[in-house]
Residue, then its C-alpha position, 0 to 999 in steps of 0.5 A: x765052898x763055904x757059903x754051901x756050908x751056911x746056906x745049909x745050917x740055914x736052910x738046908x731044904x730051902x737052899x738045895x731046892x732053891x739050888x736044883x732049881x736054878x740049875x734047872x732054869x739055866x738049864x732049860x734056858x727059862 
């Protein structure tokens, strides 16, 4: 959970978008 805090401090919007994109990609299988 510490990594998430660091990512949020560096780029909250970017980290969230990247995480969401990765989750969507993994869920869809693409």
